[in-house]
C-alpha positions in Angstrom: 0.0 0.0 0.1 1.2 3.5 -0.9 1.9 6.1 1.6 0.7 8.7 -0.9 -2.6 9.8 -2.6 -3.0 11.7 -5.7 -5.4 14.4 -6.6 -5.2 15.0 -10.5 -6.4 18.0 -12.8 -6.2 20.6 -10.1 -6.6 24.1 -11.0 -5.5 27.2 -9.2 -8.3 28.8 -7.0 -9.0 31.9 -8.5 -12.4 33.3 -7.2 -14.8 32.8 -4.2 -17.8 33.0 -6.3 -17.3 29.5 -7.4 -18.0 28.4 -3.9 -21.5 29.9 -3.4 -23.0 27.5 -5.9 -22.5 23.9 -5.7 -21.1 21.3 -3.4 -17.6 21.1 -2.4 -15.4 18.9 -0.3 -12.8 21.1 1.3 -9.6 19.4 2.3 -8.0 21.9 4.8 -4.4 21.9 6.1 -4.1 19.6 3.0 -0.2 19.2 3.7 -0.9 17.9 7.0 -1.6 14.3 8.3 -4.5 14.5 9.0 -6.1 17.1 7.2 -9.5 18.9 8.2 -12.5 17.9 6.1 -15.6 20.3 5.6 -18.5 20.1 3.2 -19.6 23.2 1.4 -23.2 23.6 0.2 -23.9 26.8 -1.8 -21.4 29.0 0.5 -22.4 27.4 3.7 -19.5 25.2 5.7 -20.5 22.3 7.6 -18.1 20.5 9.6 -17.3 18.3 12.7 -14.3 19.4 14.8 -13.1 18.7 18.2 -15.2 21.4 19.6 -18.3 19.7 18.1 -20.5 20.3 14.9 -20.3 23.8 13.1 -22.3 25.4 10.4 -20.8 28.8 8.9 -23.5 30.5 6.6 -20.9 32.3 4.9 -17.6 31.0 3.6 -16.0 34.3 3.5 -14.5 34.3 7.0 -13.2 30.8 6.4 -11.7 31.7 2.9 -10.0 34.9 4.7 -8.5 32.6 7.1 -7.1 30.3 4.6 -5.6 33.3 2.7 -4.3 35.2 5.7 -2.6 32.2 7.3 -1.5 30.6 4.0 -3.4 27.4 4.8 -3.0 24.7 2.2 -6.5 23.9 0.8 -8.0 21.9 -2.0 -11.6 22.5 -3.1 -13.1 19.3 -4.8 -16.3 20.3 -6.6 -19.1 17.3 -6.3 -21.8 17.1 -9.0 -25.2 18.2 -7.4 -27.3 14.9 -6.7 -30.1 14.9 -9.3 -33.2 13.9 -7.1 -32.6 16.3 -4.2 -33.4 19.9 -4.0 -31.0 22.6 -2.3 -33.1 22.8 0.7 -33.2 18.9 1.1 -29.2 18.6 0.6 -28.9 21.5 3.2 -31.2 19.9 5.7 -29.5 16.5 5.4 -26.1 17.6 5.8 -27.0 19.7 8.9 -28.8 16.6 10.3 -25.8 14.6 9.7 -23.3 17.0 11.2 -25.4 17.8 14.3 -26.1 14.2 15.1 -22.5 14.0 16.6 -20.7 16.0 19.6 -17.2 16.8 19.1 -14.4 14.7 18.3 -12.2 12.6 20.8 -9.9 9.8 21.0 -12.4 7.6 22.8 -14.5 6.9 19.7 -12.1 5.2 17.3 -14.7 5.6 14.5 -15.8 9.4 14.5 -13.6 11.9 12.4 -14.5 14.8 10.7 -15.1 12.4 7.6 -17.9 10.7 9.2 -20.9 13.2 8.2 -19.3 13.6 4.8 -19.1 9.9 3.9 -22.7 9.4 5.4 -23.8 12.4 3.1 -22.1 10.8 0.1 -23.7 7.4 0.8 -27.2 9.0 1.0 -27.0 11.5 -1.8 -25.2 9.5 -4.4 -26.1 6.0 -3.3 -22.6 4.7 -3.0 -21.2 2.1 -0.6 -18.9 3.8 2.1 -18.7 1.1 4.7 -15.0 0.6 4.2 -14.4 4.3 3.7 -12.3 5.5 6.9 -10.2 8.2 5.3 -10.4 10.9 2.5 -8.1 8.7 0.4 -10.6 5.8 0.7 -13.4 8.0 -0.2 -12.0 10.1 -3.3 -11.3 7.0 -5.4 -15.0 6.0 -5.0 -16.2 9.7 -5.9 -13.8 9.7 -9.0 -14.9 6.3 -10.2 -18.5 7.2 -9.9 -17.9 10.4 -11.8 -19.0 12.6 -8.9 -16.1 14.8 -8.9 -16.1 17.8 -11.0 -13.2 20.2 -10.8 -10.7 20.6 -8.2 -9.1 24.0 -7.2 -5.9 24.5 -4.9 -4.8 27.5 -2.8 -1.6 28.1 -1.4 -0.2 25.0 -2.7 1.7 26.1 -5.9 5.1 24.5 -4.7 2.9 21.2 -4.2 1.5 21.0 -7.7 3.4 19.2 -10.6 1.5 19.0 -14.0 -1.7 20.0 -12.4 -1.3 17.1 -10.0 -1.0 17.0 -6.2 0.4 14.2 -4.1 -0.7 14.2 -0.6 0.5 12.0 2.3 -1.7 9.2 3.6 -2.4 9.1 7.4 -3.5 6.7 10.1 -5.9 6.6 12.9 -3.1 7.2 15.4 -2.4 10.6 13.4 -5.9 11.5 13.8 -5.9 10.7 17.6 -2.8 12.6 18.0 -4.2 15.5 16.3 -7.4 15.5 18.3 -5.4 15.3 21.6 -3.2 18.2 20.5 -6.0 20.3 19.9 -7.9 19.6 23.2 -4.6 20.2 25.1 -4.2 23.4 23.2 -7.6 24.5 24.4 -6.9 23.2 28.0 -9.2 20.4 27.9 -7.7 17.5 29.6 -10.9 15.0 29.2 -10.1 13.5 26.0 
């Protein structure tokens, strides 16, 4: 098994207006193992972090943070599921994100990927049972032709021939990151 995964045909991110319409899977801190994953639906950001579920109704603040701190990010557009309205998609993602509390190291299944893979299974009728990491999910999305365009931000030095090669990570890497974030917040109950 390779310790790398590849995202092909990436383009430079040029304007935020592309994020206000459609579905995007955001890989935040893309150069880190593990990255953080966020689902963006028509400019609304849904994510599950160590502090709990979160919805940001405007992607401007997130995009400003990514730019100001030079956070490496990949925005992967996903095809809109044909049989669902914008309201149904938004409602389902909110339900999936808010069914969880924050991330901790005692739950060995729960990660920021959980609501995203559940959404993909629901919206696209794909089998995500064996999906544990983003590098498990992306090949399925590519194979099913669900992925549209991919855009990168602050990653110019990692792009070769419109391709980005990222490091795979383990559950231990995820636990270590969650523990680190809790300790930074002064929460010893992890």
